[in-house]
N, C-alpha and C positions, 0 to 999 in steps of 0.2 A: 526421813518419813516416807518419801516417795520410793526409795529403794526397797523398803520393807514391804510396801504394797505390791511392788512388782514380783517379789519372791512369793508372796501369798498367792497371787494369781497364777504364776507358773506352776507352783506346787499343786494347786487345785486342778489344773489341766492334766498334770502327770497322774494324779490319783484317779481321775476319770478314765484315762486311757488304760491304766492297770486294771481297773475294775471291769472294763469291757472285755479285756483279755482274759481275766479270771473266769467271767461268766461263760465265755466261749469255750475255754478249756474244760470247765466243769461239764458243759453240754456234750463235749466230745467224748468224755470218759464215762458218761452215764449209759448203762446198757439199754438197748432198745427194747420195746415190748416184744412179747413172745410171737405175736402175730406178724410183726414186721420183719423184713429182711435186713440182717445186720449189714450196716454200711459205715465205714469210718470216714469222717470229714477231716480234712487237713486243718491244722491250726492256722488261725489268722494272725499274720504277723503285722504288727503296728509299727510303722516307721514314719519318718518325715515329720516328727513332732517338733514344732518351732515355738520357742518361748516368745511371747509378745508382751508388751507393756501397755498399761492404761494411759490415756492422754493425761498430761500434767494439768493439774487444777491450778487456776490462777491464784496467785498469792494476794492476800488482802493487804492494803497499805497499813502502815502503822497508824494507830489512832492519833488524830490531830486535836489538840486542845483548842476549843473555841475561845476567842478573846472575851474577857470579862467586860461587860458594859452595864452601867447603871440603868435602872428603869426610871423614866420620867413620867410622873403622873400629872395629867392635865385635868383641871377642874374648871367648871363653869363659874368663874368669879371675875369680877372687874379688876383683875390684876394684869397690868401691862406685861407682855412678853418681852424678853430681852431683844432690843433692836426695833421693836414695834412692828405693826403690820403696814404693808404698803398702802398709801392713800389711794382712794378710788378717783379716777379722772372723770370729770363731767363730760358726757357725750356731747359733741357739737350739735347745736340745734339747726335744723334746715330753715333757712330764711325764705319767707314768701313775700318779702317786700318788693314792690315794683321799683325799677330804676329807669331814669330817662337822662340821656346825655345829649348835649347840643354841640354842634360844630358849624363853623361859618362856611357859606358858599358865596359865589359871586352875586352881585346885584342885591346886596342886603338880604340874602336868604339864609335862614338857619335850618340846618338839617337835624332832625330829631330822631333818635333811636330809642325805642321803648323795649325793655326787657321785663316781662311779668310772667315767669314760668308757672306760677300757680293760677293764672287767669287766662287759659287758652280760650280763644273765640269769645273774648269778653269785650263788652261795649264800654267805652269811656268818652269823656268830653274834655277836649283840649282848650284851655283858656289862654288868651294873650291880648292884653290891652282892650278888652271888650269884645274881641273876636272869639267866637266859639264854634268848634267843628267836632263832629262825631268821629271817633277813632275806634276801629275794631281790630283786636289782636288776632294773629293767626293761630294755628293749632299748637304752636310752640310758645304762645304767649308773647310774640314779638310784633312790633309795628314800626314802620319807617315812613317818614314824610318830610317834605320841604315846606317850611312855614315862612312866608314873607314877614319880616319884622316890622312892627309899628312903633318901636321906640329903640333908641340906641342902647340903653341898659334894659335889655329884653328879658322878661320873666315869663316862663311857660309853665303852666300848672295842668297836670293830668289828673282827672277825678274819675274813678270807676264807680259803678252803681252801688257797690257795697261800702262806699265811703272811703276806701283806700285810694292812694294815688302816688304821684311823684312830682318832683319839681326840677327844673333846669333853668340855667341863666346863660346869657351870652352878651358880649359887648359888641354891638354892630356899629362900627365907626363910620362906615360908608353910607349909612342911611340918608344923610342930608344931600346926597347926590341924586336922589330919586324922588319922583312924585308917585304916590300910591293911592289906589282907590279900591274899596271893598264893598261888595253887596253880599249880605248873609241872610239866611232864612231857615225856617224849619219846614220840611216837607219833602216831596219827591224831587229827584234829580233834575227833571225837565222844567220845573216851575219857572226859574229865573236864569237869565243869561246876561252877562256884562259885555258890551261891545264898545270898542274904541275905534274912532275914525281919525287916523293921523293925517295931518296936512291936507284936509279937505277930501279925503277918500270917501267913496260911497260904498254901499253894501256890496260885498263880493269883489271889490277892486283892491289893487295893491295898497297897503296901508290900513285895510280893515282888519282889526285884530280881535279875536275872541278865543274861546277855549278849544276850538277845533284846529287841527294842524293845517299847515300850508299857507302861511301868511307872507307873501312876497313883499320885500322892501319895508318891512315893519321894524321899528326901533324898540317898541315896547313888547310886552308879553303878558299873557293871562294864565294864572294858575287856578285850578279848580280843586277844592278840598271838601272832605266829608265822605266817609265810607258808608256804603249801604249796610244797614243794620235793621233788625226787627223793630218795627214802630217808626214814627217820624224821626228822620235824622237831621242833624244840624249841618248845614252846608254853606259854603262861601266860594265866591270867585273874586280874585284879586288881580287888578291890572297895575303893572309897574312900568313907568317911563323914565329913561335915563336923562333927566332934564339937564344936568350939568354937562353932559357930553352929547347934546343934541347936534345933529348934522346940519340943521338949517332952522331958520325962523319959521313960525307958523302956529297953528292951533291943533289941539286934539279935542274932539267932541266925544263925550261919554253918554251912552244910552243904556237903559235897562230894558230887556225884552222879557215879557211874561207870557208863557204859553198856557193855554187853557187845556187841562188834562182831566182824566177821569178822577184823579185824586183831589184836585182843587176846585173843580167846577162848582159854581153856586156857593162858594165859601169865601171868607175873608182871608187873604194871604198877608201874613205879617212878615216884614223884612226890615233890615237896617242898611243904611248907606253910610259908609265910613271913609274918610279921606284924610291923608296927611301930606302936606307939601314939603318941599325941600327947605333947607336952611332952618330946620327945627320948628316949622310952623305947627301950631296946635292941632290936635286931632279934632276933626269935625264929624259929628254924628247926627244923622237924620232918621227919624222913625217913619215907617211906611205901613199903612193899612190899606190894602188894595182889594175892593170887592170884585171877585172874579165873576164873569158871565155864567149863565146856566150851562148845563151839560150838553145842550144842543149846539154849543159853540166850541166843542172839543176840537183841538187842532188849530184854532185861530190864535193870533198873537196880539198882545197889547204892548205898545212902546212908550216908555216913560222917559221924558227928555229933561226934566227939571230937577232931578235929584242931585246932580253934580254940575258945578260950573265948568265951562270949557277951560281947558288948560292952555294958557298962552305961553309960547316958547320963544325966547329971545337968546340968540347965541351970545356968549360972553366975549 
């Protein structure tokens, strides 16, 4: 087929060339008009004719038969498909439950860690054996604090204002080695201070222990609890003395100091005094209702000496 096409194209070119030569030959033999001067033109020779072929056309592939496949018709009926459909998995729910864990520290102290991611900057109340302090979570819903234990089988309950909370427990076996005193109140941070005077120390002398740092030759220590939060906060100060490991005989005198402030002047200050002795002594609780002086006495102090009995220390 391709060879025939080449012959046809070559023949067409040859015919065109002969036709051009014929016309030129006829023009040469035609006599000129009478007014023109006779002039003979030489014939035009055509040479150099080269036969060319058209580009080969691509050949089509042979027809390929498509495989025969049956048509499956699907209808909206409650008919189970072969093999069934994959079951849908339940998406995991994000838990917003608060968690509190407890770990032991020295001197019958329990370290509490609170995780409440859904309650950033949230206010809660921590309960332990009648002691209550305000806890405020940070921007990530976390809080950390050291809580002096008031029982060997210690239970700590955290309650947020929305009714949710958390619980933690700890076994504090070394609690009988210590005497512990607590004063707690609701109000501003400066209202009450717990002072211990070990072995006859006076105010500001070595052995005077309170919540400010720098207590020389002191055997006991004071922890201050209760975060600042909107509204009146629950606060506590706790004094701990290592009675079982005392270095000498003597006494420890406990005093509570109340400062007259802009927040409490002219009002009744409610507080509690709590104490627990070594060797499993029962918890002692005393209620305190203290009428504070008027606001012209802001900056003055009241000293309460009778809420706790002096601690008598005898080496074993």
